[in-house]
DRENDO-635782 format. One record per atom (N, C-alpha, C): chain; residue number from 0; x, y, z; atom name; residue in three letters. Coordinates in Angstrom, 1 decimal. Layout:
DRENDO-635782
A  NUM  X  Y  Z  CA  ALA
...
//
This chain:
DRENDO-635782
A  0  6.2  3.2  -34.1  N  MET
A  0  6.1  4.6  -33.9  CA  MET
A  0  7.4  4.9  -32.5  C  MET
A  1  7.9  6.6  -32.5  N  SER
A  1  8.9  5.8  -31.4  CA  SER
A  1  8.6  6.1  -29.8  C  SER
A  2  9.4  5.9  -29.0  N  ARG
A  2  8.9  5.8  -27.4  CA  ARG
A  2  8.5  7.5  -27.1  C  ARG
A  3  9.0  8.4  -27.6  N  ARG
A  3  8.6  9.7  -27.3  CA  ARG
A  3  7.1  10.2  -27.7  C  ARG
A  4  7.2  9.6  -29.0  N  GLY
A  4  5.1  9.1  -29.3  CA  GLY
A  4  4.2  8.8  -28.3  C  GLY
A  5  4.7  7.5  -28.5  N  GLU
A  5  3.6  6.7  -27.4  CA  GLU
A  5  3.7  7.4  -26.3  C  GLU
A  6  4.6  8.1  -25.7  N  PHE
A  6  4.9  8.6  -24.0  CA  PHE
A  6  3.8  10.0  -24.2  C  PHE
A  7  4.1  10.5  -25.5  N  GLY
A  7  2.8  11.9  -25.6  CA  GLY
A  7  1.5  11.5  -25.8  C  GLY
A  8  1.4  10.0  -26.7  N  ARG
A  8  0.1  9.6  -26.6  CA  ARG
A  8  -0.7  9.4  -25.0  C  ARG
A  9  0.1  8.5  -24.1  N  SER
A  9  -0.3  8.5  -22.6  CA  SER
A  9  -0.7  9.3  -22.2  C  SER
A  10  0.1  10.5  -22.3  N  VAL
A  10  0.1  11.9  -21.5  CA  VAL
A  10  -1.6  12.7  -22.0  C  VAL
A  11  -1.9  12.4  -23.2  N  LEU
A  11  -2.6  13.1  -24.0  CA  LEU
A  11  -3.8  12.3  -23.7  C  LEU
A  12  -3.8  11.2  -23.6  N  LEU
A  12  -5.1  10.7  -23.3  CA  LEU
A  12  -5.4  10.6  -21.5  C  LEU
A  13  -4.4  10.9  -20.8  N  PHE
A  13  -4.9  11.3  -19.3  CA  PHE
A  13  -4.9  12.4  -19.1  C  PHE
A  14  -4.5  13.7  -20.1  N  VAL
A  14  -5.1  15.0  -20.2  CA  VAL
A  14  -6.4  14.8  -20.1  C  VAL
A  15  -6.8  14.3  -21.4  N  GLY
A  15  -7.8  14.7  -21.7  CA  GLY
A  15  -9.0  14.1  -20.7  C  GLY
A  16  -8.8  12.5  -20.3  N  PHE
A  16  -9.7  12.0  -19.1  CA  PHE
A  16  -9.6  12.9  -17.8  C  PHE
A  17  -8.6  13.9  -17.4  N  GLY
A  17  -8.6  14.6  -16.5  CA  GLY
A  17  -9.2  15.9  -16.6  C  GLY
A  18  -9.4  16.3  -18.1  N  PHE
A  18  -9.9  17.5  -18.0  CA  PHE
A  18  -11.6  17.1  -17.7  C  PHE
A  19  -12.0  15.8  -18.3  N  GLY
A  19  -13.3  15.7  -18.2  CA  GLY
A  19  -14.0  15.6  -16.6  C  GLY
A  20  -12.8  14.9  -16.1  N  TRP
A  20  -13.0  14.5  -14.8  CA  TRP
A  20  -13.2  15.5  -13.8  C  TRP
A  21  -12.4  17.0  -14.4  N  ALA
A  21  -12.3  18.2  -13.7  CA  ALA
A  21  -13.5  18.9  -13.9  C  ALA
A  22  -13.9  18.7  -15.0  N  VAL
A  22  -15.4  19.2  -15.4  CA  VAL
A  22  -16.8  19.0  -14.8  C  VAL
A  23  -16.7  17.4  -14.8  N  ALA
A  23  -17.6  16.8  -13.9  CA  ALA
A  23  -17.2  17.2  -12.2  C  ALA
A  24  -16.5  17.2  -11.7  N  ALA
A  24  -16.5  17.6  -10.1  CA  ALA
A  24  -16.7  18.9  -10.1  C  ALA
A  25  -16.2  19.8  -11.2  N  ARG
A  25  -16.8  21.3  -10.7  CA  ARG
A  25  -18.3  20.9  -10.9  C  ARG
A  26  -19.0  20.6  -11.8  N  LEU
A  26  -20.5  20.6  -12.2  CA  LEU
A  26  -21.2  19.9  -10.7  C  LEU
A  27  -20.5  18.9  -9.9  N  PHE
A  27  -20.9  18.3  -9.3  CA  PHE
A  27  -21.0  19.4  -7.8  C  PHE
A  28  -19.8  20.4  -7.6  N  MET
A  28  -20.0  20.7  -6.9  CA  MET
A  28  -21.2  22.1  -7.3  C  MET
A  29  -21.0  22.7  -8.2  N  ARG
A  29  -21.9  23.4  -8.2  CA  ARG
A  29  -23.5  22.7  -7.9  C  ARG
A  30  -24.0  21.5  -8.0  N  PHE
A  30  -24.9  21.0  -7.6  CA  PHE
A  30  -25.2  20.7  -6.2  C  PHE
A  31  -24.1  20.4  -5.5  N  PHE
A  31  -23.8  20.6  -3.9  CA  PHE
A  31  -24.3  21.9  -3.0  C  PHE
A  32  -23.9  22.9  -3.9  N  SER
A  32  -23.7  24.0  -3.3  CA  SER
A  32  -24.2  24.7  -3.0  C  SER
A  33  -24.7  25.6  -1.7  N  ASP
A  33  -25.8  26.5  -1.7  CA  ASP
A  33  -25.5  27.6  -2.6  C  ASP
A  34  -24.7  28.0  -2.5  N  ASP
A  34  -24.4  29.5  -3.7  CA  ASP
A  34  -23.3  29.0  -4.5  C  ASP
A  35  -24.7  28.5  -6.1  N  PRO
A  35  -23.8  27.9  -7.1  CA  PRO
A  35  -23.2  29.3  -8.0  C  PRO
A  36  -22.1  29.4  -7.6  N  SER
A  36  -21.3  30.6  -8.6  CA  SER
A  36  -19.8  29.9  -8.9  C  SER
A  37  -19.8  30.2  -9.9  N  PHE
A  37  -18.0  29.6  -10.0  CA  PHE
A  37  -17.1  31.0  -9.9  C  PHE
A  38  -15.7  30.5  -9.3  N  THR
A  38  -15.1  31.7  -9.4  CA  THR
A  38  -13.7  31.1  -10.4  C  THR
A  39  -12.9  32.1  -10.9  N  LEU
A  39  -11.9  31.8  -11.7  CA  LEU
A  39  -11.1  31.1  -11.0  C  LEU
A  40  -10.6  31.8  -9.9  N  GLN
A  40  -9.5  31.3  -9.0  CA  GLN
A  40  -9.5  29.7  -8.6  C  GLN
A  41  -10.9  29.7  -8.1  N  GLY
A  41  -11.4  28.1  -7.8  CA  GLY
A  41  -11.5  27.2  -9.0  C  GLY
A  42  -11.9  27.7  -9.7  N  THR
A  42  -12.0  26.4  -11.0  CA  THR
A  42  -10.7  26.4  -11.4  C  THR
A  43  -9.6  27.1  -11.6  N  GLY
A  43  -8.3  27.1  -12.1  CA  GLY
A  43  -7.6  26.5  -11.3  C  GLY
A  44  -7.8  26.4  -10.2  N  MET
A  44  -6.8  25.9  -9.3  CA  MET
A  44  -7.5  24.3  -9.2  C  MET
A  45  -8.8  23.8  -9.4  N  ILE
A  45  -8.8  22.4  -9.3  CA  ILE
A  45  -8.6  21.9  -10.8  C  ILE
A  46  -8.6  22.7  -11.7  N  VAL
A  46  -8.2  22.2  -13.4  CA  VAL
A  46  -7.4  22.2  -13.3  C  VAL
A  47  -6.2  22.7  -13.0  N  GLY
A  47  -5.0  22.7  -12.7  CA  GLY
A  47  -4.2  21.5  -11.6  C  GLY
A  48  -4.9  21.4  -10.7  N  LEU
A  48  -4.2  20.4  -9.7  CA  LEU
A  48  -4.5  19.3  -10.3  C  LEU
A  49  -5.9  19.0  -10.8  N  VAL
A  49  -6.3  17.9  -11.5  CA  VAL
A  49  -5.8  17.3  -12.8  C  VAL
A  50  -4.9  18.4  -13.3  N  LEU
A  50  -4.2  18.2  -14.3  CA  LEU
A  50  -3.2  17.7  -14.4  C  LEU
A  51  -2.2  18.0  -13.2  N  LEU
A  51  -1.5  17.9  -12.7  CA  LEU
A  51  -0.8  16.5  -12.3  C  LEU
A  52  -2.3  16.0  -11.4  N  GLU
A  52  -2.8  14.5  -11.2  CA  GLU
A  52  -2.5  13.5  -12.4  C  GLU
A  53  -3.5  13.6  -13.7  N  PHE
A  53  -3.6  12.8  -14.5  CA  PHE
A  53  -2.4  12.7  -15.2  C  PHE
A  54  -1.6  14.0  -15.3  N  ILE
A  54  -0.3  13.5  -16.6  CA  ILE
A  54  0.7  13.0  -15.6  C  ILE
A  55  0.8  13.2  -14.6  N  GLY
A  55  1.6  12.2  -13.8  CA  GLY
A  55  1.1  10.6  -14.1  C  GLY
A  56  -0.1  10.1  -13.9  N  LEU
A  56  -0.7  9.3  -13.9  CA  LEU
A  56  -0.5  8.6  -15.6  C  LEU
A  57  -0.6  9.6  -16.1  N  GLY
A  57  -0.2  8.8  -17.6  CA  GLY
A  57  0.9  9.0  -17.7  C  GLY
A  58  2.0  9.5  -17.4  N  ALA
A  58  3.5  9.2  -17.6  CA  ALA
A  58  4.0  8.0  -16.9  C  ALA
A  59  3.2  7.5  -15.8  N  VAL
A  59  3.3  6.3  -15.0  CA  VAL
A  59  3.2  4.9  -16.2  C  VAL
A  60  1.8  5.3  -16.6  N  ARG
A  60  1.0  4.2  -17.6  CA  ARG
A  60  2.3  4.0  -19.0  C  ARG
A  61  2.8  5.3  -19.4  N  ASP
A  61  3.8  4.8  -20.3  CA  ASP
A  61  5.3  4.3  -19.9  C  ASP
A  62  5.2  4.6  -19.0  N  ALA
A  62  6.7  4.3  -18.2  CA  ALA
A  62  6.9  3.0  -17.7  C  ALA
A  63  5.3  2.5  -17.6  N  ARG
A  63  5.3  0.9  -17.4  CA  ARG
A  63  5.0  -0.2  -18.3  C  ARG
A  64  4.6  0.7  -19.2  N  ARG
A  64  4.0  -0.2  -20.8  CA  ARG
A  64  5.1  -0.2  -21.5  C  ARG
A  65  6.3  0.8  -21.5  N  SER
A  65  7.4  0.6  -22.4  CA  SER
A  65  8.6  0.1  -21.4  C  SER
A  66  8.5  0.0  -20.1  N  GLY
A  66  9.8  -0.9  -19.5  CA  GLY
A  66  10.6  0.0  -19.0  C  GLY
A  67  10.7  1.6  -19.0  N  ARG
A  67  11.5  2.8  -18.2  CA  ARG
A  67  11.7  2.3  -16.8  C  ARG
A  68  12.6  3.2  -16.6  N  THR
A  68  12.5  3.1  -14.6  CA  THR
A  68  11.3  3.2  -13.9  C  THR
A  69  11.4  2.7  -13.0  N  ARG
A  69  10.5  2.7  -11.8  CA  ARG
A  69  10.4  3.9  -11.2  C  ARG
A  70  11.2  4.8  -11.4  N  TRP
A  70  11.5  5.6  -10.4  CA  TRP
A  70  10.3  7.1  -11.4  C  TRP
A  71  9.5  6.4  -12.3  N  TRP
A  71  8.2  7.2  -13.2  CA  TRP
A  71  7.2  7.1  -12.5  C  TRP
A  72  7.4  6.2  -11.1  N  ARG
A  72  6.1  6.0  -10.5  CA  ARG
A  72  5.9  7.4  -9.2  C  ARG
A  73  7.0  8.5  -9.4  N  LEU
A  73  6.9  9.0  -8.3  CA  LEU
A  73  6.5  10.3  -9.2  C  LEU
A  74  5.6  10.2  -10.6  N  ALA
A  74  5.6  11.7  -11.4  CA  ALA
A  74  4.3  12.1  -10.9  C  ALA
A  75  2.9  11.4  -10.3  N  PRO
A  75  1.8  12.0  -9.9  CA  PRO
A  75  2.1  12.4  -8.1  C  PRO
A  76  3.1  12.0  -8.0  N  VAL
A  76  3.7  13.0  -6.4  CA  VAL
A  76  2.8  14.2  -6.6  C  VAL
A  77  3.2  15.2  -7.3  N  PRO
A  77  2.9  16.7  -6.9  CA  PRO
A  77  1.5  16.8  -7.3  C  PRO
A  78  1.1  16.0  -8.0  N  GLY
A  78  -0.9  16.3  -8.1  CA  GLY
A  78  -1.7  15.8  -6.4  C  GLY
A  79  -0.7  15.2  -5.9  N  LEU
A  79  -1.7  14.8  -5.0  CA  LEU
A  79  -1.6  15.9  -3.7  C  LEU
A  80  -1.4  17.3  -4.2  N  LEU
A  80  -1.7  18.5  -3.2  CA  LEU
A  80  -3.7  18.4  -3.4  C  LEU
A  81  -4.1  17.8  -4.6  N  LEU
A  81  -5.6  18.0  -4.8  CA  LEU
A  81  -6.3  17.5  -3.9  C  LEU
A  82  -5.3  16.4  -3.1  N  TYR
A  82  -6.3  15.8  -2.0  CA  TYR
A  82  -6.4  16.6  -0.3  C  TYR
A  83  -5.8  17.5  -0.6  N  PHE
A  83  -5.0  18.2  0.4  CA  PHE
A  83  -6.7  18.9  1.2  C  PHE
A  84  -7.2  19.3  0.8  N  SER
A  84  -8.3  19.7  0.8  CA  SER
A  84  -9.6  19.4  0.9  C  SER
A  85  -10.3  20.0  0.2  N  LEU
A  85  -11.7  19.6  0.0  CA  LEU
A  85  -12.2  18.4  -0.5  C  LEU
A  86  -11.0  18.0  -1.6  N  GLY
A  86  -10.3  16.9  -2.5  CA  GLY
A  86  -10.1  15.5  -1.0  C  GLY
A  87  -9.9  15.8  -0.3  N  MET
A  87  -9.7  14.9  0.8  CA  MET
A  87  -10.8  13.2  1.1  C  MET
A  88  -11.7  13.9  0.3  N  VAL
A  88  -13.2  13.1  0.4  CA  VAL
A  88  -12.5  12.2  -1.3  C  VAL
A  89  -11.9  12.0  -2.0  N  PHE
A  89  -11.3  11.0  -2.8  CA  PHE
A  89  -10.7  10.2  -2.5  C  PHE
A  90  -9.8  10.8  -1.4  N  VAL
A  90  -8.7  9.6  -0.9  CA  VAL
A  90  -8.7  8.0  -1.0  C  VAL
A  91  -10.4  8.1  -0.3  N  PRO
A  91  -10.8  6.3  -0.4  CA  PRO
A  91  -10.6  5.9  -2.0  C  PRO
A  92  -11.6  7.0  -2.7  N  CYS
A  92  -10.9  6.4  -4.2  CA  CYS
A  92  -9.4  6.1  -4.8  C  CYS
A  93  -9.0  7.0  -4.4  N  VAL
A  93  -7.3  7.0  -4.6  CA  VAL
A  93  -6.8  5.4  -4.4  C  VAL
A  94  -6.6  5.0  -2.7  N  VAL
A  94  -6.5  3.8  -2.0  CA  VAL
A  94  -7.3  2.9  -2.9  C  VAL
A  95  -8.1  3.0  -3.1  N  ALA
A  95  -8.9  1.4  -3.7  CA  ALA
A  95  -8.6  1.4  -5.0  C  ALA
A  96  -8.2  2.3  -5.7  N  GLY
A  96  -7.5  2.7  -7.3  CA  GLY
A  96  -5.9  1.8  -7.1  C  GLY
A  97  -5.3  2.2  -6.0  N  LEU
A  97  -4.1  1.4  -6.1  CA  LEU
A  97  -4.3  0.3  -5.6  C  LEU
A  98  -5.1  -0.2  -4.6  N  VAL
A  98  -5.2  -2.1  -4.8  CA  VAL
A  98  -5.9  -2.7  -5.7  C  VAL
A  99  -7.1  -1.9  -6.4  N  VAL
A  99  -7.2  -2.7  -7.8  CA  VAL
A  99  -6.2  -2.5  -8.7  C  VAL
A  100  -5.2  -1.9  -8.8  N  GLY
A  100  -4.2  -2.0  -9.7  CA  GLY
A  100  -3.0  -3.0  -9.7  C  GLY
A  101  -3.2  -3.8  -8.5  N  ARG
A  101  -2.7  -4.6  -7.6  CA  ARG
A  101  -3.6  -5.9  -7.9  C  ARG
A  102  -4.6  -6.1  -8.2  N  CYS
A  102  -5.7  -7.2  -8.4  CA  CYS
A  102  -5.4  -7.6  -9.7  C  CYS
A  103  -5.6  -8.9  -9.8  N  ARG
A  103  -6.3  -10.1  -11.1  CA  ARG
A  103  -7.6  -10.4  -10.9  C  ARG
A  104  -8.2  -10.8  -10.0  N  ARG
A  104  -9.8  -11.4  -9.7  CA  ARG
A  104  -10.8  -10.2  -10.2  C  ARG
A  105  -11.7  -10.5  -10.6  N  ALA
A  105  -13.1  -9.6  -11.0  CA  ALA
A  105  -13.5  -9.6  -9.6  C  ALA
A  106  -13.8  -10.5  -8.8  N  PRO
A  106  -14.8  -10.2  -7.8  CA  PRO
A  106  -13.9  -9.1  -6.7  C  PRO
A  107  -13.0  -9.0  -6.7  N  VAL
A  107  -12.0  -8.4  -5.8  CA  VAL
A  107  -11.9  -7.2  -6.0  C  VAL
A  108  -11.9  -6.9  -7.1  N  ILE
A  108  -11.5  -5.7  -8.0  CA  ILE
A  108  -13.2  -5.2  -7.7  C  ILE
A  109  -14.2  -5.6  -8.1  N  GLY
A  109  -15.4  -4.9  -7.9  CA  GLY
A  109  -15.6  -4.7  -6.3  C  GLY
A  110  -15.3  -5.4  -5.7  N  LEU
A  110  -15.7  -5.4  -4.1  CA  LEU
A  110  -14.6  -4.3  -3.6  C  LEU
A  111  -13.3  -4.2  -4.0  N  VAL
A  111  -12.3  -2.7  -3.4  CA  VAL
A  111  -12.9  -1.9  -4.2  C  VAL
A  112  -13.7  -1.9  -5.5  N  THR
A  112  -14.0  -0.5  -5.9  CA  THR
A  112  -15.1  0.0  -5.1  C  THR
A  113  -16.3  -1.1  -4.4  N  LEU
A  113  -17.2  -0.9  -4.1  CA  LEU
A  113  -17.1  0.0  -3.1  C  LEU
A  114  -16.0  -0.8  -2.1  N  VAL
A  114  -15.5  0.0  -0.7  CA  VAL
A  114  -15.1  1.5  -0.8  C  VAL
A  115  -14.3  1.9  -1.5  N  GLY
A  115  -14.0  2.9  -2.0  CA  GLY
A  115  -14.6  3.7  -2.2  C  GLY
A  116  -15.6  3.5  -3.5  N  VAL
A  116  -16.5  4.7  -3.7  CA  VAL
A  116  -17.8  5.2  -2.4  C  VAL
A  117  -18.0  3.8  -1.8  N  ALA
A  117  -18.8  3.9  -0.7  CA  ALA
A  117  -18.1  4.8  0.3  C  ALA
A  118  -16.8  4.7  0.7  N  GLY
A  118  -16.1  5.7  1.6  CA  GLY
A  118  -16.0  6.8  1.4  C  GLY
A  119  -15.9  7.1  0.1  N  SER
A  119  -15.7  8.5  -0.5  CA  SER
A  119  -17.1  9.1  -0.9  C  SER
A  120  -18.4  8.3  -0.6  N  ILE
A  120  -19.6  8.7  -0.7  CA  ILE
A  120  -20.3  8.9  0.7  C  ILE
A  121  -19.3  8.7  1.4  N  ALA
A  121  -20.2  8.6  2.7  CA  ALA
A  121  -20.1  10.3  3.2  C  ALA
A  122  -19.0  10.6  3.0  N  VAL
A  122  -18.8  12.2  4.0  CA  VAL
A  122  -19.7  13.0  3.0  C  VAL
A  123  -20.3  13.5  2.0  N  PRO
A  123  -21.3  14.1  1.6  CA  PRO
A  123  -22.7  13.7  1.9  C  PRO
A  124  -22.9  13.0  1.9  N  VAL
A  124  -24.4  12.0  2.5  CA  VAL
A  124  -24.6  12.5  3.8  C  VAL
A  125  -23.7  12.1  4.3  N  VAL
A  125  -23.9  12.3  6.1  CA  VAL
A  125  -23.8  13.7  6.4  C  VAL
A  126  -23.4  14.6  5.3  N  LEU
A  126  -23.2  16.2  5.6  CA  LEU
A  126  -24.7  16.6  5.5  C  LEU
A  127  -25.4  15.9  4.6  N  MET
A  127  -26.3  16.6  3.5  CA  MET
A  127  -27.5  16.0  4.6  C  MET
A  128  -27.8  15.3  5.0  N  LEU
A  128  -28.6  14.2  5.7  CA  LEU
A  128  -28.6  14.9  7.3  C  LEU
A  129  -27.3  15.3  7.5  N  GLY
A  129  -27.2  16.1  9.0  CA  GLY
A  129  -28.1  17.7  8.8  C  GLY
A  130  -28.5  17.9  7.8  N  ASP
A  130  -28.6  19.5  7.8  CA  ASP
A  130  -30.6  18.8  7.5  C  ASP
A  131  -31.3  18.7  8.7  N  SER
A  131  -32.3  18.1  8.6  CA  SER
A  131  -33.7  18.9  7.9  C  SER
A  132  -33.4  20.2  8.4  N  GLY
A  132  -34.2  21.9  7.8  CA  GLY
A  132  -34.4  21.8  6.4  C  GLY
A  133  -33.6  21.6  5.4  N  ILE
A  133  -33.6  21.7  4.1  CA  ILE
A  133  -34.1  20.0  3.3  C  ILE
A  134  -34.9  20.2  2.6  N  PRO
A  134  -35.5  18.7  1.7  CA  PRO
A  134  -34.3  18.3  0.8  C  PRO
A  135  -34.0  17.0  0.4  N  MET
A  135  -33.4  16.8  -0.6  CA  MET
A  135  -33.7  17.4  -2.2  C  MET
A  136  -33.1  18.3  -2.5  N  ALA
A  136  -33.5  18.7  -4.2  CA  ALA
A  136  -33.2  17.3  -5.4  C  ALA
A  137  -33.8  17.6  -6.4  N  PRO
A  137  -33.4  17.1  -7.7  CA  PRO
A  137  -32.0  16.9  -7.7  C  PRO
A  138  -31.2  18.7  -7.7  N  THR
A  138  -30.0  18.8  -8.0  CA  THR
A  138  -29.0  17.8  -7.2  C  THR
A  139  -29.2  17.5  -5.9  N  PHE
A  139  -28.6  17.1  -5.4  CA  PHE
A  139  -28.4  15.3  -5.9  C  PHE
A  140  -29.3  14.9  -6.2  N  PHE
A  140  -29.7  13.5  -7.1  CA  PHE
A  140  -28.7  13.6  -8.1  C  PHE
A  141  -28.3  14.9  -9.0  N  ALA
A  141  -27.9  14.3  -10.3  CA  ALA
A  141  -26.8  14.6  -9.8  C  ALA
A  142  -26.1  15.5  -8.7  N  GLY
A  142  -24.5  15.7  -8.1  CA  GLY
A  142  -24.2  14.2  -7.6  C  GLY
A  143  -25.0  13.7  -7.5  N  MET
A  143  -24.5  12.4  -6.5  CA  MET
A  143  -24.4  11.2  -7.6  C  MET
A  144  -24.8  11.5  -8.8  N  VAL
A  144  -24.6  10.7  -9.9  CA  VAL
A  144  -23.5  11.4  -10.5  C  VAL
A  145  -23.4  12.4  -10.6  N  LEU
A  145  -21.8  13.1  -10.9  CA  LEU
A  145  -20.7  12.8  -10.2  C  LEU
A  146  -20.9  12.8  -8.9  N  TYR
A  146  -20.0  12.3  -7.9  CA  TYR
A  146  -19.5  11.1  -8.0  C  TYR
A  147  -20.5  10.0  -8.3  N  VAL
A  147  -20.4  8.8  -8.3  CA  VAL
A  147  -19.6  8.3  -9.3  C  VAL
A  148  -19.8  9.4  -10.5  N  ALA
A  148  -18.5  8.9  -12.0  CA  ALA
A  148  -17.4  9.4  -11.7  C  ALA
A  149  -17.5  10.4  -10.6  N  CYS
A  149  -16.1  11.1  -10.3  CA  CYS
A  149  -15.1  10.0  -9.6  C  CYS
A  150  -16.1  9.4  -8.8  N  CYS
A  150  -15.1  8.6  -8.4  CA  CYS
A  150  -14.7  7.3  -8.7  C  CYS
A  151  -15.3  6.7  -9.2  N  LEU
A  151  -15.1  5.3  -10.5  CA  LEU
A  151  -14.2  5.8  -11.4  C  LEU
A  152  -14.0  7.0  -11.7  N  GLY
A  152  -13.3  7.4  -13.3  CA  GLY
A  152  -11.7  7.5  -12.2  C  GLY
A  153  -11.6  8.2  -11.3  N  LEU
A  153  -10.6  8.3  -10.3  CA  LEU
A  153  -9.9  6.7  -9.8  C  LEU
A  154  -10.7  5.7  -9.3  N  VAL
A  154  -10.4  4.5  -9.3  CA  VAL
A  154  -9.5  4.0  -10.1  C  VAL
A  155  -10.4  3.8  -11.4  N  ALA
A  155  -10.0  3.6  -12.6  CA  ALA
A  155  -8.5  4.5  -13.1  C  ALA
A  156  -8.6  5.7  -13.0  N  ALA
A  156  -6.9  6.4  -13.2  CA  ALA
A  156  -5.9  6.0  -12.3  C  ALA
A  157  -6.2  6.1  -11.1  N  SER
A  157  -5.2  5.6  -10.0  CA  SER
A  157  -4.6  4.4  -10.1  C  SER
A  158  -5.5  3.2  -10.7  N  SER
A  158  -5.0  2.1  -10.3  CA  SER
A  158  -4.1  1.9  -11.3  C  SER
A  159  -4.0  3.0  -11.9  N  GLU
A  159  -2.6  2.8  -13.4  CA  GLU
A  159  -1.2  2.9  -12.3  C  GLU
A  160  -1.2  3.7  -11.1  N  TRP
A  160  -0.1  4.0  -10.2  CA  TRP
A  160  0.2  2.7  -9.8  C  TRP
A  161  -0.4  1.3  -9.8  N  SER
A  161  0.5  0.5  -8.5  CA  SER
A  161  0.7  -0.9  -9.8  C  SER
A  162  -0.1  -0.6  -10.9  N  ARG
A  162  0.0  -1.9  -12.1  CA  ARG
A  162  1.4  -2.4  -11.8  C  ARG
A  163  1.9  -3.9  -12.1  N  PRO
A  163  3.1  -4.6  -11.9  CA  PRO
A  163  3.7  -3.7  -13.2  C  PRO
A  164  4.8  -3.5  -13.1  N  TRP
A  164  6.1  -3.1  -13.6  CA  TRP
A  164  6.5  -3.9  -14.9  C  TRP
A  165  7.0  -4.0  -16.1  N  ARG
A  165  7.3  -4.7  -17.0  CA  ARG
A  165  9.1  -4.8  -16.7  C  ARG
A  166  9.8  -5.8  -17.0  N  ARG
A  166  11.4  -5.7  -17.1  CA  ARG
A  166  11.4  -4.9  -18.5  C  ARG
A  167  12.6  -4.1  -18.3  N  PRO
A  167  13.0  -3.5  -19.6  CA  PRO
A  167  13.3  -4.5  -20.7  C  PRO
A  168  13.2  -4.4  -21.6  N  ILE
A  168  13.8  -5.2  -22.8  CA  ILE
A  168  15.3  -4.4  -23.2  C  ILE
A  169  16.0  -5.8  -23.3  N  ARG
A  169  17.3  -5.3  -23.8  CA  ARG
A  169  18.1  -6.4  -24.6  C  ARG
A  170  18.3  -6.0  -25.5  N  THR
A  170  18.7  -7.0  -26.8  CA  THR
A  170  20.4  -7.7  -26.1  C  THR
A  171  21.1  -6.4  -25.5  N  SER
A  171  22.2  -7.4  -25.5  CA  SER
A  171  22.3  -8.8  -24.3  C  SER
A  172  21.2  -8.9  -23.6  N  GLU
A  172  20.9  -10.0  -22.8  CA  GLU
A  172  20.8  -11.1  -23.8  C  GLU
A  173  20.2  -11.2  -24.5  N  SER
A  173  19.9  -12.7  -25.3  CA  SER
A  173  21.3  -13.2  -25.8  C  SER
A  174  21.0  -14.4  -25.2  N  PRO
A  174  22.0  -15.3  -25.3  CA  PRO
A  174  23.0  -15.5  -26.4  C  PRO
A  175  24.1  -15.6  -27.1  N  GLN
A  175  24.4  -15.5  -28.2  CA  GLN
A  175  24.8  -17.3  -28.6  C  GLN
A  176  24.2  -17.6  -29.8  N  GLN
A  176  24.3  -18.9  -30.2  CA  GLN
A  176  25.8  -18.9  -31.0  C  GLN
A  177  26.3  -20.2  -30.5  N  PRO
A  177  27.8  -20.0  -31.6  CA  PRO
A  177  27.5  -20.5  -33.1  C  PRO
A  178  28.1  -20.2  -33.9  N  ALA
A  178  28.2  -19.9  -35.3  CA  ALA
A  178  28.5  -21.7  -35.4  C  ALA
A  179  27.2  -22.2  -36.7  N  TYR
A  179  27.8  -23.7  -36.9  CA  TYR
A  179  28.7  -24.0  -38.0  C  TYR
A  180  29.5  -24.5  -37.7  N  ALA
A  180  31.0  -25.0  -38.1  CA  ALA
A  180  30.7  -26.1  -39.1  C  ALA
A  181  30.0  -26.4  -39.7  N  GLY
A  181  29.5  -27.8  -40.5  CA  GLY
A  181  30.1  -29.4  -39.6  C  GLY
A  182  30.0  -29.8  -38.3  N  GLY
A  182  30.5  -30.5  -38.0  CA  GLY
A  182  31.3  -30.8  -37.7  C  GLY
A  183  32.6  -29.2  -37.4  N  LEU
A  183  33.8  -29.6  -36.4  CA  LEU
A  183  34.0  -29.4  -35.2  C  LEU
//
């Protein structure tokens, strides 16, 4: 298959993953909210920024696997707008994903993932526990399950951003062997 077809496959894979992530994120927001109503503008903004980030991550994945230039690492940068508002709670997961992408040992990967997810979970848990007048509803626990799933998915997706890059394969650099002249 051509490089363009492979590129499209990686991007489509991450678009699907990003769309699923955005839906799960929107659902856990509904569970955490006192006024659980969706606005078209808010949902569109969340889905758009998530897709922008995940399309960039898919482009990085394909560029890394096919040996393209490392400038492709800049593709997810526009999607970082997602983390400038309430998405800021996911920054520990993104940082953990960047570290996980460079690690090769399973215990280190597990520990870094756990620290990133715990750092991300600390904010909503502290905010909910600080509101002592309201008992914990079952929707909070359902929201936390979705939140943890989103955190783990973000660690896995953002790890593609920092994985080691392959060297481009060039056929012109292979050494030329002299032709055999029959003992001359």
